[in-house]
N, C-alpha and C positions, 0 to 999 in steps of 0.2 A: 276410160277416157274422162278427162275432167270436163264438167259442164257447169257454167255459171249463167243463170238467166237473170233477166231484169227483176223478176219476182224475188230471187235469192238476194240480189243486191239491195232491194228496198225493204227487206224484212227486218232490218235493224238500223240503228242510228249510224253505225259506221258505213253501211251501204248507202244511205241517203247522203251522208257527207261526201262519200267518194264519188257518187254520181255527179254532184255539184262541182266537185273539184275537177273531174274530167272535162265537164262542159266548159268550165272557166278556162281551161287550157286548150280548148278548141278541139277536143277529141270526143267522139261519140262513144257511149258505153257499148261494149261488145256483148251480144246476147248469147252467143254460143261459140264453141270451138269450131273453126273453119275446117273444111274438108282438106285432106292431104293434098299438097301441091304435086303436080305430075310433070311439070315442064322441065325440071332439072333434077335428075336422079342424084347427082353428086351432092346437092344441097341437103337432101334428106330431112327437110323441115316438115312437120305436120301442122305447124301454126303459120299463119300468114300475117299476123299482127299481134301486138300485145293484148293480153286479157287481164284485167284488173278487178279484184273484188275487195281488197283491203288496202290501206296504206302499206308501204314497204319500209321497214319490216312490219308484218302483220302480227296479230295477237299470238298465233302459234309460235312464230319465230321468237317473239319477246319472251314467252313462257320458257321455251327451250334455252334461251340465252340466260335466263335467271338460273335454270338448273345447271348449266355448264359453268356458270360463274361460281358455283359452290366448290368446284374442283380446280379451277384455274382462272386467271384473269382473261375473260373472253370479251373485253370491251372493244376489240378490233373487229368482232364479227359484224357483218352487214346484215345478213339474214341466213336462215337455214334453208337448204336446197332439197327438193324432191328430185334426186338424180334419175329415178326410174322414169319419170314423165318428161324430163328435159330432153329436147330433141333439136339437132341441127344448131341453128343460130339462137335458139331460145332456151333460156333457163327457167325452170318452174320452181317457185319457192314452196315451203310447206303449207302456206296459206292458200295455195292454188293460183297465185299470180304468175302469169306467163310474161316473161320479160325478154326483150331483144338484148342479147348480151354482146356488147361491143368491147368487153374487157377480157373475157374468156380465161378466168382463173389466173389473172395477171399474165396474159400472153402465153398460156401453157397448153391450150387445146387446139391443135392444128386443124382438125376437121369438125369442131363443135362437139355437141353432145350425142352420144350413142350412135355414132356412125355405123351403118350396117356392115361395112368392111371390117371394122375393128371387132364388132360382136362376132362375126363369122370366124375371124382369126383366133379369138380367145376361146371360142367354144369348140374349136377343131381338136379332135382326139390326139392328133400328132403333136400338139403343143402342151398337152396336159402335164407331162413329166416335168418340163422346165418351169411351169407355173406353180406346181405343187412343191417341188423340191428346189428351193432357191439355193444355188450352189455358191461355194467359195471360189469365185472365178480365177483368182490368182493361183490356186493350188489344185482345184478339182473341177475344171470346166467340163461342160457336157460334150458329147461326141460331135455334135453338129455346130459347136460354137464358132469355129473358124469360118464355116460356110455362111452362118448367119451374119457374121461381121462383114463378109464380102458382099452380101446381098443388101446390107443396110448401111452401116456407118461408112464403110469404104466406098460404097456406090455413090454416096453424096458428099464425099470428102472435099474440102476446099481445094481448088487447083494447086497442085504441087506438093500436097501433104499426103503422106502414105502411112503414117504411124498413128495409132490411136490408143487411148486408155478410156475406160468407162468408170463412172462413179455414181453415187446416189443422187447428187443434186448439184446445183450451180456453185454453191459455196465450196463444196468439196473439189469441184473441177478447178476453180480458181486457186484454191489453197494448194493443191498439188502442182498446179502450173508454176506457182511461186517457188515451190520446193525444187522443181526441175530447173528453174532459172538459177537458183543458188548452186545446185549440184553442177550444172554446166559451167558456171563461172569458175568454180574451184577446180573442176577437172581441167579446164583450159589453163589455169595457173600452174597445175602440176606438170603440164607438158608431157603426158604419157606415163608419168611415175605413178605408182599405186599410193594410196594414203599411207602415211607413216603410222607406226604403232602409237606414237604420242597423240596423233589425231584420233585414232580409233578409241583410245581410252578417255581422252579429255572430253570428247563430245557427249559421253554418257552423263557427265556432270555439268553440261552447259558451259564448258570452258573452252578457251582457245588452246591450241590451234584447230581443234576439231570443230568448234562452232565459231563462226566469224560474224562480225557486225555488219552483215550485208543489208542493203536497203532496196526498196522498190519505189519508183516514182509513180505517182497517180495524180488525178485531177480533182479539183474541188467540184462538187456536184455529182461525183461518181458513186455508183453502188456496185460493189463486186462480191458482196456476201457478208455473213454475220459471224463466221468463225474468226479466230483471233488474228491470223495473218492478213486475210483479206479485209478484216474490219479496219485495219490500219490504212487500207487503200480506199475506204468508203467514207464519203464526206457529204452527207445529205441531211439526215434527220438525227436530232439529239437522242431520241429514244432508242436508237440502234446502238449508240456508243457510250452513253452516260455511264460512268463508274467503271469502265473497262480499262485495263492497262494497255496502253498503245505504244508501239515502237516509234522512235524518232526517225521518221522517214519523210522524204521530200514530197510536198504537195504544191501543185502549181494551179493557178486560176485557169479554168477553161476559157477559151476565147468568148468574148461577149458578142455573139453573132446577132445581127439583125436580119429578119426575114420579111420577104423573100430574099435569098442570098444575093442574087444577081442585081437587084435594085439597090443594094447597099454594098456593092463589091469592093469599092475602094476602102471604106471604113472597115469592112470585115477582114480584108487582107491585112490591114494595119493591126487589127486585134490579134489575128493569127500569128503574125510575125512577132508581136510583143510576147505572146505566149511561148513561141519557139525559142526566143532569146532567153526567157526565164528558165525554160527547160534546160538549155545548155548551161546556164549559170548554175542551176541547182546540181546538175550532174557533176560539173567541175568542182563545185564546193564540197560535195559529199565525198567524191573520190579523193580530193586533197586531204580531207579530214579522216581518211582511212575508214570510211563507211561506204564502200563501193556500191554504186547503183547497178544492180545486176539485171534489172528489167524495168521497162516502162509498160504499164498496163492501161488500156483505154477501151472504152465502148464505142462502137461506130455511132451510136446515138445514146445519149445519157437518158435512159428511160425514166428512172426514179428521179433524176435530177431536172426533169422538165423538158424532155425531148430536145436536147441541145445537140447539134452536130455542126461540124466544120466542113471545109472543102476537102476534096480528095487530095489536093496538093499538101494540105496541112498534115494529113496522116502519112503521106509518103515522106515528108521531111522528118516526121517523128521516127519513122523507120530508119532513116539515114543517121540520125543522131544515135540511135541504138547501135548501129553497125560501127560507127566511128568510136564508140566507147566500150565495145565488148559486152553490151547488155542485150538481153532478149526483148523482142517486140511481141508483146502478148495482146491479142485482140479478144476481148470478152464479148462473145456472141450469144450469151445466155438468153437475152431477151430478143435480140434482133435476128437470130438464126431461123432457118426453115421457112423462108419465103415471104415473110410479112412485108419486106421492103420491095418485093417484086423480083428479087434474086434470092437464090437459096441462102446465100451468105451475104450479109450487108456489106462486108468489106470488098466484095467483088465490084461494087460501084467505084471503088478507088482505082482500079486497074493498076495495081502495083507491079513493078518490074519483077518482083519475086514475092513468094508468099510470106506471111508473117511467120515468126518462129513457132508460135503456139496460137491456136484458136480454140477457145473454150466454148462449151455448149451445155444446154440443159433445156428446161421448159418444153417447147414444142418438139424437141428431140426425145422427150418422154423419159430421159435419164440424163445425168450429168456426164461430163467427160471432156477430153481435149485431144485435138490433133496436133502433131508436132513434126518438125523436120527430121529427116533421117540422121543428120549429123549430131543431134543433141540426144539421141537415144541413150538411155541409161544402161550401163554395162553390168552393174551388180544387181542380183536378184533381190527383191523385197524392198527396194528403196521407194518405189511408187506402188503402194500396196495397202489394202485394208481387208476386212473380213469378206465383204461381198464383191468389191471392185465392180459395182454396177449390178445389173439384173437382166439376165438373158430373156426373162419374161417380157421386159419392156421392148426388147428387140423384135419380139413377135408382133407387138402393136406397131412399132416403127416400120416394119416391113410393109404392113398393110397401108400405113400412112404414105409411104414413099410411092407405092403402087398407085394409090388414088391420085396423088399429086401429078404423077407422070401421065397416067391414062386420061386424065381430065384437063391436062395443061393448066393446072391451077396457078402457076406463076404468071402466065399471061392474063388470067382472070384477075389476079391481084393487081397487076399493073393497070388494067382497064378500069376496074372498079375503083382503084385508088385515085386515078385521075378525076373521076366523077366526084369522089368524096372530097378531095382537096378543093376542087372547083366550087362545090357546094358550100364548103366551109368558108371560102374566101368571099363568096357572095353574101353569106350571112354576116360575116364580120364587117362588110361594107355597109350593110343595112343597120347593124347595131355597133357602130364604131365606138360608141361611148362605153361599151361593155367588153367587146372582144377585139383582139389584134393578133398579129403574127401567126396566122394559120400556116402550117408547114407539114411536110411529110414526104415519105418515100413509100410507094405502094399504098397499102392501107394502114401503114404505121404512121398515123397522123396525130397532130396535136394542135391546140389553139390556146392562147393565153387570155386570161380574164383580168379585168381591171384591178381586182384585189382578191385575196384569199377568201374573204367572207362571201363575196358574190360568187366566186367559183364553187365553193361548197354548197351554196344555196341552189345553184344551177344543177349540180350533180344530184342533189336531193330531189328537186322537182322533176328532173328527167326520170329518176328512178320511180317516182310516184305516178308517172304516166307510162311506165313500161319500157324505159331505155336505161341500160346499165353501162356507164362509162367509168373511167378511172381518173384519179388525181395524180399529179406529179409536180415536182419543183415547188415553187412558192405559190403560184396561182395558175397552174396549167391544167387543162383538161386533156387527157390522152385517150386515144382509141387503140385497142389491141384486138381486133376481131379475128375470127377464124378465117382460114384461107377460102372457105366456101361462101363468104359474104358476096351477095350480088347487088345489082343496081337497084332492085326493089327495096332492099334494106337501106341503101343510102338515101333513097327518096323519103322513106319513112323517118329515118333519123333527122334529116335536114328539116322536114316539115315539123316534126315534133320539137326540135331545138328552137325553131323559129317561134312556134306557139309559146314555148316556155319563156323565151326572152321577152316576149310581148308582155308577160306578167310583171316585168321589172319596170315598166314605164310608169 
């Protein structure tokens, strides 16, 4: 167990500086690790508040960063983590700082760190074979693979979708979703005929008629991945795309929504209608120029793009535009899936008359993949395929996650805690209206905008240095991506700490 006493803190210059820094931000120095919490077994925290002994990153993290930089550009590293001692909602860095993690590896840990149910599942002897011998699932799946799919991915499938593929990550999932869209479009054009010999031979050399100039429509601010196809659908940061060859595909401005949505309903509907008109125009133009739009891909909430989302009616109309033009409606739930918005799938908030054609997933699902409609199922073997096609070992973990979510009704907890979190953020933005605005969220999937990027970055840094980890998004947005086990005590701690940090800007 990590222990940091007042004497340890004051034994060096850094400790003295850090004690003064904590007091300036209104937080008392913690003298020892608190006893394990007993009130909520699902939370599985052994820490009740942050514990700081160095700035973040501390000297050990900085030394390790210098070492890593010898082998790769590691400038994106925030700090190095002691995963052995991280627990529940708290991440511990290599310098011994215990930090309330409201970002959770970019929205990827559904139950926080070292949840006992996951540990039990991974240590179970009956799961050892699949953990040790990672199979080529497309050709040599393990004997219980079908049963695991039924207990995991199919048990939580979006309503109306019964087909699923698994992959390694979100980029892979979206990339293969685009491929399925192209295949579906061409299959529909053939009207039941098999591919011609000319198509089969010409596609090998990237020539028509085997390869067609198909396109996919996406939205400015979106992030769908960093492989070549989905890179053409990602429009957020220059360092993701600079110097990459990109296809000539249509991009439409996402509606400029003001929050709260209902308080600006008339303006927001105008912005949404303007965007929908532009979508229809771009689809018509590209189709006319023999560059058919085979799919529209959209996130329920643009996470990397600054937590921007529109109304349910907007997404329903996007779906109709797809249907009218023979394009697939692809919903990218890589970041929003698995309960963070208070529903297992964020698009369930839209209450569509029929499911999307494809729903992609990754992050909290612990592997990538996508669900899809029965009618677009690929008939030829090997067209949606790679060496691993996912990892059944991740299904072992996912099964434990799903059991915990159901047994502890975590979706209801996310809704309840999310209401308190959003209310707290709105109160804080009212108190510091010169710095913050536009608090918004669904469930605990929350964000708030800062007056400018420089101030946003300074707030994030100061929060980190008093033991709260949050994320950045868009131009000047702070975003929260906590685990599903976040409770109201954590919300109180975050809101009080954020208030104390904002007071240092006066």
